N, C-alpha and C positions, 0 to 999 in steps of 0.2 A: 464653553466646553470645559469639562473637568480635565486637568492636566494628567497626562499618562504617567502612571506610577513606574518607577524604575525597578526592574526585577533584581532580586538578590543575586541571581546568576543567570547566565545565558550561554548557549552554545553558538560559537561564531560560525559563519559560513565557511565552507571548505576553502574558498578562494581568498579568505581574509589575508590581508597583508600586514597584520599587526606586527609591530616590532617586538623582539624578544626583550623581556624585562623593560617594557615601554617607559616606565617611570624614570629609569636611569640610562636608557639607551642613548648614546651620543651626548651625554650630559657633561663630559669633561673635555674642554678645549685643549688641543695640542698646539704648542708653539711652533711657528714656522721659522725655518732657517736658524734654529737654535743649535747650540753645541751638543756634543754627545751626552754629557752628564746631565744637562738640563732636560734633554729629551727623554733620557732613560728615567729620570725622576718622575716625569709626567706619566710615563707608561708603567711605572712600578706601582703595584697595588693588586691587580687581579691575580698575580702569581701567588701572593701570600694567602688570598682567599682559597685558592686551589690547594696550596700546600697544607693548610690546616686539616683538610680532609685526609691527608696522608699521615697525620700524626694524632689522630683522634684516639679516644680511650680504647677503641677496639684494637689498635696497634699495640697498646700497652700490654694487654693480656697475652697476645700471641708472641710478641717480641720478648717480653720478660720470661714467659714460660719457655720459649725456645732457648734462651740463654741458660736458664736454671736446669733444663733437662739435657741439652746437648752442647753446652758451653758456647764456643764461638763458631761452630760449624754452619749455622744458618745465617751468618753475616753475608755469605755469598748470595743467599736468596734475597736479602734486603738490597744488596747492590744491583743485582739483575732486575729486580722489580722496580727499583728507582730509575734505572736506565730506560726500561720499557715505559714507565710513567712519563718521563721527559719526552720521549718520542711521541707518545699518544697525545699528551696535552698540547704539545706544539702543533700537532696536526689539528686538534680540536679548535685551538685559537685561530689558526690560519683559515679554517673552514668558516668560522663566524665572521672574521674580518673581510674575507673576499666575497662571500655569498650574501652577507647581511642577514643571515638566518642562523638559528641554532640547530644543533644536531637533531633535537626532537622534531622541530618543524620540518626539516628536510626529510627525515625518516618517514614522517606521516604523509608527506606529499608523494613519496615514491612507494607507498604500500597501500593496501586496501584498508577499509575501515576496521575489519576484523583483526587484521595483523597489527594495525596501529594500536588497537585496544589491548591486544595481548602484550605488545611491547611496553605499553604504559603500565600494565599490571606488574610485569617483571621488574621494571625500573622502580615502580613505587615500592615493591617488596624490598628491593635493594636499599632504597632510602630508609625504609622501616628498619632494616637490619643495621644500617649505620646509626640511625637515631637511637636504636636500642642500646648500643654501646655508649653513645653520648649521654643519654638520659640516665642510664644506670650509673655511669661514671660520675656525672654531676651530682646525682642524688646521694651517692656514697660519700663524695667529697663534702657535701653539706652536712651529712651525718657525722663525719669524722671531725670537721672543723667546729660545728655548732651543737653537736649532740642532739640533732633533730632526727626522729625516726625516719627510716629509709623511705617508707611509702609517702610520708609527707614531703620529704625532700624531692622525690620524683614528681609529685604534683606541683611543687614550687618551680621545678625546671620547665613544666608545661607552660607556665605563665611567661617564660622569657621571650615568647613570641611577641609580646607587647613591647619588649625592649627593642626588638628588630624594627617594629613599626615606627618607633620614635627615631631610631637611627636613620631610617630611610628618609625621614623628613629633613634630617641634618645634612644629607648629601652623601654620595657614595664614597668620596674620599675620606670622610669621617669614619665610615665603616672599615675601610682598609686600614686606617691608622689604629683604630681600636684593636682590630684583629692582630695587627703587627705587634702591638704592645703585649697582648696575651701570649703570642708565640715567643717573644723575647723572654718572658717569664719562664716558660717551659724549658727553653734552651739553657738558660742560666742555671735553673734548678738542677737539671740532670747533668750538666757539665760539672757542676760542683760536687754532686753526689758520686759521679763516676771517678772524678779526681781523688776523692777520699777513699774510694774502694780499692784503688791500686791495682788495676787490671794487668794481666801479663801481656805486654805489648807485642812481643814476637808471635805468640799464639793468636792474638787478636788479629794481626795483619794477615796471618795464614788463613784465618777464617773467611777472608774475602775470595779465596780460591775454592771453586765448587768441589764437593765431595760426592762420590758415587753412593755413599750411604743414604743420601737424601732420597734416592729412588728405590733403594732396597729395604729401607726401614719404614714401615707403614706409619708409625707414630710420627717420625720425622717428616714424612711426606704430608701427613695431615696438617701438621703445624706449618709446613712450608706453604701449603695452599692457603692456610689462614693468613699468613704473612702477605702473600700475593694479593689476596682479597682485601686485606687491610691497607695495602700499599697502593695498588692500582685500583682506583675507585671508579666504578661505572658511572655513578651520578656526577662525579667530577668532570667527566668528559662532556656531559650536557652543560654543566655550569661553565666550563672553560670556553665552550663555543658561544656562550651568551655574553658573559662579562667581558670578553675581549672586544665587544662592541660598545662598551661604555665610553671609549675614547672617540671623539668626533673625527671621522676619517672620510675623505672624499674618495669614494669607491670608483669614480670615473677617472681619477688621476693615478696612473701606474706607479709613479714615484711615491705618492702618499701611501699606497697599499704596501709597497716594498718596505717603507720606513716603519709602518705599523707592525708588519709581520716580524721584522728584524728585532725591534725593541720589545715587543710582546713575548717573543721567544726567549730573549735574554732574561727578561723578568721571570718567566716561567721556570727556566732552567736554574736560575740562581735560587729561587725560593724552594724548588724541589730538592736542590742540593742541601738546603737547610733541613728539609724534612728527612732526607736520607741520614743526615748527621744525628738528628733527634732519635730516629728509629734505631740507628746503630748504638747510640748511648743507652737506650732502653735494654737492648739485648745484652750489651756489655755489662750493664748494671746487674741484670739477672744472672749472668755467668760469673762475674767477679764475686758477688755476695752469696749466691745460693747454690751454685753447682757443686754437687757432692756433699751437701750438708744434710740431705734427707729431710729438709724442712718443707712444710706444705706451703709453697709459694706459687703464685700464678693467679692470685686473687688480689684485688685492690686492698682489702682489709688486712689480708695476711702480710702483704708487702709493707703497709703502713705500720703494722705492729712489729714486723721484723726489723725495720730501720731503727727502732728504738730499743731493740733487744741485743745486748752485747754477746749473748750466747750464740746468736746466729751470725751477726755481721761484725762482731769483734769490737775493738776499741772505738771505732767511729760511730757506734750507736748513739743516738741522741734524739730526744723528743723534737728538737728543732728540725732534724732531717725528716721525721715523720710529718710534721706540719708543712714543711716545704713541699713534700710529695703531694699532700692533699690540696695545697694551693695550686700546684701545677696541674693536678687532675681536674680541678674546677675550671681553670683557665682553658684547658684542652676541650672540655665538654662544652663550654659556652661559646668558644670560637667556632667549633665544628657545627654547633647548632645553627649558627647564622648561615653557613654555607648550605647545610642540609635543607633549611627552609626555603632558601632561594632556589635550590635545585627542584624542590617539590613544585614550586610555581612554574618553573620552566617546562617540566615534563607534562604538567597538567594542561597548560595552555597549548603546548606543542603537539601532544599526541591526541588529546580528545577535544581540543578547542573549547575548553571550559573557561569562560571569563567570569570572574567574581570580583566584588569589591576587595581592595587590598587586605583589609582586616579579616574578612571572611575567608579569603584564600589562605592567609597565613594560619588562621585558627584551624581550618579543616586539615591542612597539611600536617600540623602539629598533632591534632587529635588522631589522625590515621596512624601516626607513628607511636604515640604514647599509649594508646589503648592496650595493645598486647603486653607492654611492659608493666602497666598497672595491674592487669589481670594476673600475670605471673608473680608480681610482688605480693598481691593479696593471697594468691594460692599458696605461696611458699612462706607466708606470714612474715615477710620482711627479712628472710634469711639470706644474707649477702652471698654466702658461698653457693647456695642453690641458684640464686638469680644470675650470678656471674658465670655459671656453667653454660648459659645461653650465648655468651659473648664469642667464644671461639667458634661455635657452630655458625653464628651469624656472619663471622668473617669468611668462613668457608663458602657460605651461600653467596657472598659478594663475588668470590672468585668464579663460582658457577654462573652468575648473572653477567659477568663482564663481557663475554663474547657477544651478547645481544646488543651491546653498545659499540664494541670495537669493530665488528664486521661492517655495519653501516658506515662507520667513520672512515674506515680504510677505503671502502667503495666510493664514497662521496669525494674524499680528498684526492683520489686517484683519477677522478673523472674530469676530463678537459672541458666537458660541456658545462659543468658546474664551476670549476676552478680556473679554467682558461690556462694561461701560462704558469699559474701558481699551483697547478696540480702536482702531486707527489713526484719527486724524482724516482728513478727506477730503484735505487738502493733503499730509499725510504719505504716505498711500497712493498718491496720484497721483505725487508726487515719487519715491517708491521704484520704482514701475512704470516711470516715465520713465527713471530711471537704469539699471534692469535692461535695458530694451529697447535703449537706446543702447549699453550694454556688449555685448549679444549681437550687435547690428548691426555694431559695430566688429570683433568677433571674426570674424564671417562674412566681412566685407570683407577682413580680413587673410589669412584662410585661402584665399579665392578668388584673391587676388593672389599668394600664395605658390605655389599649385598652378599658376597660369598661367605662372609662371616655368620650370616643369619641362616644359611642353607645347610 
């Protein structure tokens, strides 16, 4: 008989028990009876992959623009968003560790086929919005560093999916180490540039206290929602619930589960604190250098040029600062691309049970995300300013899409049927619901205000 040909893709049976990210699920052995620091080192890694999503190029636009327009007032939004992110990501990780399934898989199991497909579309659009920022940011960085036309740079970033395929063959720990190196570059660059900018420390610290202006000023509210959308990432919740399972844990052993939850949460909070620092540095840089200057800042190219212009940033202006900015931008785009592609695989398999060869899956995920960016780039003839106008809007969309991920997350992690003794404590559940309700309320308010402007 002629051997049966393997299909390029297939839809799995609804009752399929496939593991999330099967190729790396449980691939990292955890030492038994080891000390605190050795155990923490073993669990350190997933948090940095989550954190890069909170400091991707989309954050740069909203945070720097927030500082340039409103000085330090929106630092409080970054702080609150980061605390919410820590809470939600810890819940997502605990969900994956205890249940052995990711958020997409559980959501699909508890919804109808139609609802599952709708949620897949919403989440896929959120990933496209994220990828839009990453692809544009990487493309512009390539243009600034190597003088390559923007459209070609964007197409080059589309090929980085092949890099991820290679990294997956090297092992998940290698991916974590490479992303950690890219994040270190970003942190060092902006720490150095903020140090040179000489921010007003007293006013900076006061910025972490919320101002009523955020709710009454529509422009400030719009940017605040952009910051929330860029900080609390819906697709990162799916990713967190999946990659928390890369460590080999005995789910039948209560102590093993407690240890995994404890150290995964520590890793997540430490790395998200790092993301909070980076986002704060971005806003502080925008405020210290550009607030009150009437300069056109809020675009990557404008900021690149401004850092080398003494008329705008003063004596610290230097071509070196501009190049460091471009290097950090490229590092941010590439590290975020890795997590975005992994998230695409998770939601595709979880929501619509679509199984494909790894190379085809990565390629399809990337094509879905890059196509609208290429169309806009061609339509605007590679005009960076026009293309970057999409970025703030994309971050606001992420804020709108967030409840579709948060609501199922809170429901599942509060369920004793799913989580057993590891279900949310009362204060966690109520805090998560409060954050979700406030976020939904802010989005409705913004939408109503926006529509009223057109009537």
